[in-house]
C-alpha positions as CSV (number, residue, x, y, z in Angstrom):
1,M,7.9,12.4,7.0
2,E,9.1,11.7,10.5
3,D,8.2,15.1,12.0
4,L,5.3,13.9,14.0
5,S,3.5,15.7,16.9
6,D,0.1,16.4,18.5
7,V,-1.0,12.7,18.1
8,F,-4.2,11.7,19.7
9,V,-7.1,9.3,19.0
10,T,-10.8,10.2,18.7
11,A,-14.0,8.5,17.6
12,L,-14.6,8.3,13.8
13,P,-16.9,10.9,12.3
14,D,-18.5,10.5,8.9
15,S,-15.7,9.6,6.5
16,P,-15.6,9.4,2.7
17,Y,-13.0,6.6,2.9
18,V,-14.1,4.2,5.7
19,K,-17.6,3.3,6.8
20,P,-17.9,1.0,9.8
21,L,-20.9,-1.3,9.6
22,R,-22.5,-4.2,11.6
23,F,-23.4,-7.1,9.3
24,N,-26.4,-9.2,10.6
25,F,-27.1,-12.6,9.2
26,T,-28.4,-16.1,10.0
27,Q,-26.1,-19.0,9.3
28,N,-27.1,-22.7,9.9
29,G,-30.2,-21.4,11.7
30,R,-28.1,-19.3,14.1
31,K,-28.3,-15.5,14.2
32,K,-24.9,-13.8,14.0
33,T,-23.3,-10.4,13.6
34,W,-19.9,-9.3,12.1
35,D,-18.4,-5.8,12.3
36,L,-16.8,-4.7,9.1
37,L,-15.6,-1.7,7.1
38,H,-16.8,-0.5,3.7
39,V,-13.8,0.9,1.8
40,H,-12.9,1.7,-1.8
41,D,-11.5,-1.0,-4.1
42,S,-7.9,-0.3,-5.2
43,V,-5.1,-0.9,-7.6
44,A,-1.5,-1.8,-6.9
45,I,1.4,-1.7,-9.4
46,I,4.7,-3.5,-9.4
47,V,7.1,-1.0,-11.0
48,F,10.4,-2.2,-12.3
49,N,13.0,0.1,-13.8
50,V,14.8,-1.9,-16.6
51,S,17.4,0.9,-17.1
52,R,19.0,0.2,-13.8
53,K,17.3,-3.1,-12.9
54,V,15.7,-1.9,-9.7
55,M,12.3,-2.3,-8.1
56,V,10.5,1.0,-7.4
57,F,8.8,1.2,-4.0
58,V,7.1,3.9,-2.0
59,K,7.6,4.6,1.6
60,Q,5.0,6.5,3.7
61,F,3.6,7.0,7.1
62,R,0.6,4.8,7.9
63,P,-1.4,5.8,10.9
64,A,-2.9,2.3,11.3
65,V,0.5,0.8,11.5
66,Y,1.6,3.4,14.0
67,Y,-1.5,3.0,16.1
68,N,-0.9,-0.7,16.4
69,C,2.6,-0.1,17.8
70,I,1.2,1.9,20.7
71,S,0.3,0.0,23.9
72,A,-3.3,-0.3,24.8
73,N,-2.8,1.9,27.9
74,D,-1.0,4.6,26.0
75,R,-3.7,4.7,23.4
76,Q,-6.1,6.0,26.0
77,K,-4.0,9.0,26.9
78,T,-4.9,12.6,25.8
79,E,-1.8,12.8,23.6
80,I,0.6,10.1,22.4
81,D,4.2,10.5,23.5
82,T,6.1,10.7,20.2
83,E,9.4,10.4,22.0
84,K,8.4,7.0,23.2
85,Y,6.6,6.2,19.9
86,P,8.6,7.8,17.1
87,A,7.0,8.2,13.6
88,S,9.4,5.6,12.2
89,L,7.2,2.9,13.8
90,G,4.4,3.8,11.3
91,I,6.5,4.0,8.1
92,S,5.6,1.3,5.6
93,L,7.4,0.1,2.5
94,E,5.0,-0.7,-0.3
95,I,4.6,-1.0,-4.0
96,C,2.7,1.8,-5.8
97,A,-1.0,1.7,-5.0
98,G,-4.1,3.8,-4.7
99,I,-7.9,3.7,-4.2
100,I,-10.4,3.6,-7.1
101,D,-12.3,6.8,-6.4
102,K,-12.9,7.9,-10.0
103,K,-15.1,6.6,-12.8
104,L,-12.2,5.5,-14.9
105,P,-11.0,2.1,-16.1
106,V,-8.7,0.4,-13.5
107,E,-5.8,0.6,-16.0
108,E,-6.1,4.4,-16.1
109,I,-6.3,4.6,-12.3
110,A,-3.1,2.5,-12.2
111,R,-1.3,4.7,-14.8
112,E,-2.2,7.8,-12.8
113,E,-0.9,6.3,-9.5
114,V,2.5,5.4,-11.1
115,L,2.8,9.0,-12.3
116,E,1.8,10.6,-9.1
117,E,3.6,8.4,-6.7
118,C,6.7,7.3,-8.6
119,G,7.0,10.0,-11.3
120,Y,6.9,7.6,-14.4
121,N,4.7,8.3,-17.3
122,V,3.6,4.9,-18.6
123,D,1.3,3.9,-21.4
124,V,-1.9,2.2,-20.3
125,N,-1.2,-0.6,-22.8
126,S,2.1,-1.4,-21.1
127,L,0.4,-2.3,-17.9
128,Q,0.1,-6.1,-17.4
129,R,-2.8,-7.1,-15.3
130,V,-1.6,-9.8,-12.9
131,V,-4.6,-10.7,-10.7
132,S,-7.4,-9.3,-8.6
133,Y,-7.9,-10.5,-5.0
134,R,-9.7,-9.6,-1.8
135,S,-7.9,-7.5,0.8
136,G,-8.4,-7.6,4.5
137,V,-11.0,-10.4,4.4
138,G,-11.7,-10.2,8.1
139,V,-12.9,-6.6,8.2
140,Q,-13.2,-5.2,4.6
141,G,-13.0,-7.7,1.7
142,S,-12.4,-4.9,-0.9
143,L,-11.1,-5.8,-4.3
144,Q,-7.5,-4.9,-5.3
145,T,-6.2,-5.4,-8.8
146,L,-2.5,-5.9,-9.2
147,F,-0.5,-4.7,-12.3
148,Y,3.0,-5.0,-13.5
149,C,4.9,-2.5,-15.6
150,E,8.4,-1.9,-16.7
151,V,9.8,1.6,-16.9
152,T,13.0,3.3,-18.0
153,D,14.9,6.3,-16.7
154,E,13.7,8.3,-19.8
155,M,10.1,7.8,-18.7
156,K,10.7,9.6,-15.4
157,V,8.9,13.0,-15.9
158,E,8.2,14.0,-12.3
159,A,9.8,13.5,-8.9
160,G,6.9,11.5,-7.6
161,G,6.0,11.6,-4.0
162,G,2.3,11.8,-4.3
163,I,-0.1,14.8,-4.7
164,D,-1.8,17.3,-2.4
165,E,-0.7,16.6,1.2
166,E,0.7,13.2,0.6
167,L,4.2,12.6,1.9
168,I,5.7,9.7,-0.1
169,E,9.4,8.8,-0.5
170,V,10.4,6.8,-3.6
171,V,12.7,3.9,-2.7
172,E,14.6,1.5,-5.1
173,M,16.0,-2.0,-4.5
174,N,17.9,-4.3,-6.8
175,I,16.8,-7.9,-7.2
176,N,19.1,-9.2,-4.6
177,E,17.9,-6.7,-2.1
178,V,14.2,-7.6,-2.9
179,E,15.0,-11.3,-2.3
180,Q,16.7,-10.5,1.1
181,Y,13.7,-8.4,2.1
182,V,11.0,-11.0,1.4
183,N,13.1,-13.8,3.0
184,S,13.8,-11.9,6.2
185,C,12.1,-13.0,9.4
186,G,10.5,-9.6,10.0
187,P,8.3,-8.2,11.3
188,L,8.1,-6.3,8.0
189,S,6.3,-3.0,7.7
190,S,4.7,-4.0,4.4
191,P,1.2,-5.3,3.6
192,P,0.7,-8.9,2.5
193,S,-0.3,-7.7,-1.0
194,C,3.1,-6.1,-1.4
195,L,4.9,-9.2,-0.3
196,F,2.8,-11.3,-2.7
197,A,3.6,-8.9,-5.5
198,L,7.3,-9.2,-4.8
199,M,7.2,-13.0,-4.8
200,W,5.2,-13.0,-8.1
201,F,7.9,-10.8,-9.6
202,L,10.8,-13.0,-8.3
203,H,9.0,-16.1,-9.7
204,H,7.8,-14.8,-13.1
205,K,10.1,-11.9,-14.1
206,A,13.4,-11.6,-12.2
207,N,15.4,-14.2,-14.0
208,K,15.4,-12.3,-17.3
209,F,17.1,-9.4,-15.5
210,R,19.8,-11.4,-13.8
211,K,21.9,-11.8,-16.9
């Protein structure tokens, strides 16, 4: 995952994932514009292993996180110096998640993501829908639906780690480690939706596993 080379930045061609747009509107009689991105809606899943009382995370390299660790001057260079900017700068700790790019119920999309990323085969009916919310309201505003599920060691049928060219590492934390993580001063390489999910778990679910 941290074997990174040949890094450089170019203009965005047509993309199936991100479409930059300029939104034009009149508000209170004044003409305005706002630049935004059209992206897929998504699901995120809190996965808790009740056999060993650990939260299941995924760790992966996020180019956007890496890019924002590079100085403005160095971004303009023909190639980014990966000695100065190691891949570790772009590695994010997250809960299981994925985009909705199939015509399937969101619960089925969530079930597939848990299997592909974490290796657990869960029943759709065991997924508890927590809440849906808007992500990245400044530039995208896409809808993400958060689920919670409990798994056991016996439900682990695959190694996880994603599909195709994905490089995903499965990481586990016990409840005390989760608390320490969310209470640290950071900066944390985790999205706000992940931190919200962890706080939800600690408030609504953690106590029954502390015994």
